[in-house]
N, C-alpha and C positions, 0 to 999 in steps of 0.2 A: 503493500500499500504506499501512495507517494506521502511523503511527510510533508507536514503543515508548514506552510510558509518556504517550501524548497524552492531554488529558483532553477528552472526547468529551462527556460529560454533566454534568461537575460544572463550576463557576466560582467564583472569589472566594476565600476568603470576601469578600463584597462588605460595605463599609460601609453598615448601613443605618440610615435614620433612626429607626426605630422597634424592629428586633431585635438592635441590635448588630453583633456580627461574622457574619453571614449565609451559610453554604455554599448557593450556589444548587445546584439541580439541574433540568434541562434534560429535559422530556420531550416534547417534539414537536420537530420540524425549525424552523431559524430563521424567524421570523415565519409560522408557521401559526398562525392565529388565528382566532375569529371576528368580531372586530371590524377596525377600519383607522383607528384614532383619529388625529384629525388631530394630537395632543400627543405621540404615542409617540415616545421617544428613540431607537428602533430604526429610525425612518423606516417606510416604506409597507409593508404587509401584501403578501406575494407571494403567499401560499395562504389565502384565504379560505374558509372552511369550517365545518361544523357535524358533518362525520362523526369518529365517535368511533371510533378503531382503536388496535391496538398501534403507536406509530409509532416505537418503540424497543424493544429487548430487555429484560424485567424484570430478568432474571439480570445482565446486564453492566451495568445501571444501579445495582443494589444493590452488585455487587462493586466500582465504582468509587466509590460513597460511602463504602463500608467503608474503602477504602483512603484517603481523605481525611479520615475522622474519627480515625483513629488516630496522632494527632500531639502533639507537647507542648502545643500552643497551641490545644485544640479549638474550634470556632465554638459560638457562643452559640444558634444556631438551624439547622436544616436547612429550607430554604425552596424548595417546588415552585413554581417561577415560571419566569424566565429569559426565552427569546427567543420565546415563544408563550403560548397558551393552555392552561394544564397541564391541565385537566379534559378536553381533547379525547383523552387518552390515555386508552383503554377499559379499562385495568388501573392507575389510580391509587389504587385503594383496596388491590390486592394490593402496589403499591410502597410505600404508607404500614405496612402491616403488616410487611413486609420489612425496611424501615428500623427498627421499632420492634423487631426482635429482634437489629438490630445496634447500637444504642446508646440509652441515655437522653436524647440531646440532644431538646429539643423539636422538633416538627415543625410548621411553618408551612405553608399552602397561599395564595398570592396568585393570585387570581382575578378575571376582570371580571364574574362572577357570570352569564354569559349563558345558562350551560344549568344555573343550579340549578331550572329549570322542570322539569326531569328527575328523576323519581324515583330511578333508578340514579345520577345523579351526586349527587344529595344523599346517598344512603346511602353512597357509596364515600368521602365525606369525613369521615365519623362519628367515625373513631380518630384524626383530626389533633388537636393541641393547640390550633391556632389558625387561624381562617380569616379574610383579608381581603379581602372583597368590593368591588367599587366601585359606584358609583351616580354619574355624571356629569351627569344630566339629570332635569326634572322631568315631562317630556312627551316623546311621540314624534317630536314636530318637532325638538327640539334633540338627542335622542336619535341622530335620523339626520344631522345636521348634526356633533356632535362625534366619535361614535363609529363612525359609518359601518358599522353591523354587517350580518351575511351576512341577506339576505331573508328566511330560514326562521326570523329570532327575531324574535319579537314583544314589545314594550316591557311592556304590562300582563302578559302571561306571566312575563317574566323578572323583575318586582319581585315579583309573587305566588309565585314560585318563592323569590326571597330571604327573603320573609316567611316561607312554610313551612320552609326552612330553620332559620331562628333559632328556631321553635318546638320543633323536636325535636333540635337539637345541644346537646351537654353541653359542649363547650369554650367558647373566647371567640370573638366575633365584633367584628372591628372594621370599621367600612364607612370605605372611603376615598371622600372627595367632592375629585373635581379640578376646581379652578375656573379659568377662564381670562378674562384681561382683556380687558373690552369684548365678552363673549360671554355667558359664566355668571357673571362675578362682578359680578351685578347683584342689587339687591332684589328685584325679581321674580322672578329664576330661582333664586336661591337658596329663596326661599320656596315654589316649586313643589316643590323636591327635600326640603325639609323638611316638605312635605304629605305625599310620598309615603312617607316613613318614619316619620311621628311616632306609629305605632301598633306598629313593629317595635321591639324590644329589642335595642339593640346595647351590647357592654361599654364600648366608645368609637366616637364619630364623629370622623374625620380628615380636616381640611382640606389640600389638596397644590394644588400648582400648577407650572407650569415651572420646571426648575431646568436642564436642559440642552436641546443643539438638539434642537427637535421636528421632526416629519414635515411639518408646513407651517409656513410663514413667518407665516402670520395667528393662529398658536396662542401668544398673548402670554401672560407670566406676571401674575397678579393681585399686587397689593402686600402686603406682610405687613400694613400698615394695614387693607386691605380685609377680609383673611383673619380677624384679630384681631375686626372687627366682625361679620363673619358667624358666628363662633362663637356668638355670642348668640341666633340665630335658631334653635338645636337646645337640646332639653331631654332629659337633661342637657346642659349648654354642651359643645360640640365643642371639639376641641384643634388646634391649628397644628402640624404636622409640622416639627421644624426640620431644619435641615442636620446633618451629624454633627460632632461635634466634632474638634479637631486632634489626629493622632495622636500619641500618647507614644512616645519613644524606648525606653521601657522595654518596649513591646509586640513589640520585635524578638526574638522567641524562637524562630523557627525561620526555617531558609533557604527563600527562594524561586528562583524562576527567570524566565527571560524568557518559558518557554511558559506559567507560571501566569499572569504578566502580561499575554500575548495573550490567553489564555483568557478572561480578566477583561473586556477590551476587546472582544471578539467579540461580548459579551452586552451591554455598555453603554458608552457613553461615559463616561470618567471623569477628573477631575483628578488632578495630580501626587499631592495629599492622599488622594482617592480610594483609590488604589491603595497608598499607605503603610499607611491604616488597614486598609483591606479585607485586605491578606496579611500585616499586622503586621510590616512591616519597615521598616529605616531610611530615610529620605528619599532619601539618597546613592544606595542601591540601588535604590530605584524608578526613579530618575532616570537611573541607569546601564541599566535594561533598557530604559526607554521609549526613550532616546537609541539603543539598538542596535537596537530595533524600527524606528524611525524611518530609519535608514540601510540596514536591509533591505528598506524601503518595504512592511513590513507593516502597519503604522499610519500614521496621519496627525494631524496637529495641527490642531483647530479652533476659532475664536473663538467665543464667546457673550458679548456685552457686553465687559467688561474681564476675563474670565476666558477659560483656555485647557484644553481639553478633549482627548483623545487617543482616538481611533476606530479600530478595526481597518479595513483594506481588504477589499473582497471576494477569497475567493480566485482566482488567476489573473491580478491586477491588476498 
C-alpha cells in the first residue's frame, strides 16, 4: 500500500546548473526511455520504447505538483524531466496546461529530442516556457554508439524534427550537447554536430559532460579546457554549463524530511552539497537525513574520483 504523503511524481527541488532550484516532475516510470545513453547517471535503460501513452494519471501528477509549489520557498522552475523521456507521456500537453492553471512558475521540458519528428509531440510542447533538447552526435554511427536509441528512431528524422520544432516554437530553446572525453570531445566530432545545427536557431547552445557516475565506465568526462575551446565551434558562441554554486545557509527556509531526500536520490545521484542546495536545507540537516537513510539501507555511498555521491538502492534490496 502506498505510504501517506509519499512523493510519487515529484522530486527535489533539484539544484540545476541552468534553472536554479528546479522542482522535477516524473511523467514516466523509472528508466522508461527512447535511448540507453552510455553516460546516463541513472544507469541502463530497462524499458526502451517509443510507445506514447498515459504512463501516470494526469490528475494525480497535478495534485502532487500543486502540493509542492505551495511552500514558503517555491522553486524557480517546474521541470518535466526525471527518470525517463517525458515526451513518452501522451498527455504531456495536458499536464503543461494543468500546471499553468496552478502556478505562474515557469515550466521547462528536458527532452532528448528523439520524438520531435512527431507533429503531435511538437504541438504538445508549445505552451512550455522553455524546452531543452539534446544532440550528442553529428552522424548516425556516433548516435548509435553514444545514445543507443530504440530501433524505430531515425537520426536524420530526429534532427529534422528538432529544426521544425525550433521554427514554430515561441518560447526559448536551449540545445544541450553532451561531450565525452576520447569519444565525442574531438575537433572532428564537434564539427559534425555544429554542421547539423548551424542553420537552426537556438537561444543558447550549452556544452555538458559527465559529472556523476555514468551507466558505462567508458563514458569519460571532457575537461573544462576542452569544453571552453569547443564553445568557439558554434555561432553564436556556446557556453559551458557550470556546476551549481554552494548553498547558502540563508536558503534554509522550509523544513525537509528524509522522504524528500530519498525521493531526490531515487532520481539522481547527489552529493551532500546537491541535497543541501536542492532542498534548501542546512548541510547538517541534509547530512542527518542521509546518514539515517544509509543505516536503513535505503541509499548507498558511491565514489566518483575524489567526490562522494549518494544513490538510492532499488526497492526490495
